[in-house]
N, C-alpha and C positions, 0 to 999 in steps of 0.2 A: 301129564304134560311136563316137559322139562327134565325127565329122567333119561339116563343113558339108554339107548335103544340097541337091542341085539339084532344083528342082520339076519333076516329070515327070507331066503329066496322064494319060499312058497307063497309068501304074502305080498311081496313088493312088486309093483308094476314094471312092465317093460315098455319101452318106446316102440314106435312103429318099425324101427330098425332092429328090434330084438334085444337091445341093450337095456340093462336095468336103469331105472330112473332114480337119480339122486342117491346113489350108493354112498354111505358114510365114508369120510366125514362130510357133513352137510354144509353146503354153501348157502347162506341166508343173507338177506338185506335187513339190517337192523339200524334204525335211527340214522339213515343216510350213509351207513358204512357197510361194506361187504365183510362178512364175518364167516370164518370157517369153524365149525363146531362139531363135537361128537354128540351134541344134543339135538333132538328133533322137536320142533314146535308145532307140528301139524298132526292131524289125525292119521292113524295108521291106515294104510291102503285097505280097502274092502272090495271084494268082488262085486258088491252091490253098488259101487260108485257109479253114478249115471254117466251116460255118454251124451255128447251134443246131438240133438235130434237130427234126423235125416231131413234134407231139404235146405240145410244151411251149408255154407262153403266148407266148414270143417265137420260136417255131419258124420257121426260114427266114432269119432275119437273120444278117448276118455276126457272127462272134464278135469280141470286142474285140481290139485289137492286143496281143500278148504283152508283158508287163512294162512297159506304158505308164505305170503309176503307181508303179513300184518306185523306191526311192531309188538314187542313183548316186554313187559316189565320183568326184568331178570330177578328182582327181589321177591316177587310173589307169584311169578309164572302166569300172570293174567295177560290177556291180549289187550292192546290199546288201540282205540279208534277215536272218532270224533262224533259228538252228538250235537245236532242242531235242533233248537226249539224256537217256536214263535214267541212273541211278547207275553202270551198267557201261560207259557211253560209247556205247551202241547207240541209233540213231535210231528213228524211228517206223515200225514194221512194213514191209509191202511191198504194201499193198492197191492202190496205183496204180503198182506196179512196184518192182523192187529197185534202190535207189540212195540218194542223199543227199537227204533231205527238207528243204527250206528254205521257211519261211513269209515272206510279205511283212510281216506284223505280229507283234510280240512276243507278243501274246495267244495267237495260234494256236500259236506255237512252244512256249509253256508247256503247252498242251494236249498237244502231241506229246511233251513231256518227262515228263509225269506229275507227281505230287505231290512226288516226291523227286529229280526230274531237274534238269538244268542247261540254262540258256538263254544263248546268246551270239550276238553279231553274226557274220554269215557273208558273205564277199564271193566272187563268182564271175563268170566270164566269161559273157556272154549266150549261151545256146545258139543254135546256128545253125539248127537245124531241130526245134523242139519240137513234140510232138504236143499240140494244144490241146484241152482238155476244158472245155466251158462249158455249163451247164444240164443236165447229165446225172448220173445216179446213179453212185455209187462201188460198182460191182457186187460186187467181191470183199469190200469192207468190210461190206456189208449181206448178203452171201451170198444175193444175189437169185435168185429162182426162174427169172428169165429166162436164167440161165446154164445151166439144165438143158434149155432148149428147143433144137430143131434150128436150125442156121444159117438165116437168112432174108435175102432181098434187101432187106427193109425195115430190117434192122439198121443202126444207125449204125456208123461205123468203130470207135468206142470199144467198143461192145457186141460187135461182131464180134471184135475183138482179145481181149477178155475171154473170150469163148466158146472161142476157139482155145486160149487158155492153160489153161482149165479142162479142156477135152477132153484136152489133152496130159498134164495133171496126173493125171487119172483113169487114163489108159493106163499111166502110170508107177507109180501107187500101187495099181492093181488095184481102183479104185473108192472109195478112201478120200479124204476131204476133207483137203487140206493147203494152207492159204492162203499159206504162205511159198513153197512150191514153185510155186503158181499165179502168185504175184507175180513170181517169177524168170522163168517162162515168158512172162509178159506183157512184161517188159522185153526178153527175147530176141526176141519177135515184133516189137516196135516198133523195136528197134535194127536188125533185119534189114531193115526197111522204110526205114532211113536216118534215124531220129530219134535225137536225143541227149539228150532230156529229155521229161517230161510236164509240161505247164503246166495247172494246174487252177484254175478259177474257180467257186466253189460257195458258196451261202448267204452271199454278201457277203465271203467270204474268198478269198485267193489263195495258192497254194503251188506249188512246182515240185519235181519229182523229177529229179535230175541223174544220168544214167547214167555 
């Protein structure tokens, strides 16, 4: 991250109109300013990059590049977000997995922290292989009825991972609902698949769960 990027047409995505997306020089938003740079601060495009699930208004399109609009510390190349913790120093739940929850914007971090919590800047290395969730429900947070349904080939990868975590939770608890345990098993499932974080874009907000 932070190194000059060589333009490679075979790897870079095209938009729906067939044009390349974000061909250098890259236009980025950094600390409230529009900056044009020959440096790229996002993960390289991968053909495995997920699409928005069918059934949503933008179903089928590529998800946005992870961390494309996050602030960057130019001195060390780390991403900058906001961390919200409650008065005991514990972060926000585990509904998207068990880990460190970091918000792109301070407002969301304050929600994570609660009325009496603390919000602070948080720097971290860009995850190498985040599981990207865009345009989907936070199934554990909402205790969605879909979690009780049998696995289906039509399930998105995110829903399928949540279902596996809940099924394992029920086996462990004898049928009792335990969201923290489900969150732990969700993290275990995603880490086993090679992911080191969950990157969420929902309702105009972005946050990441670092494993």
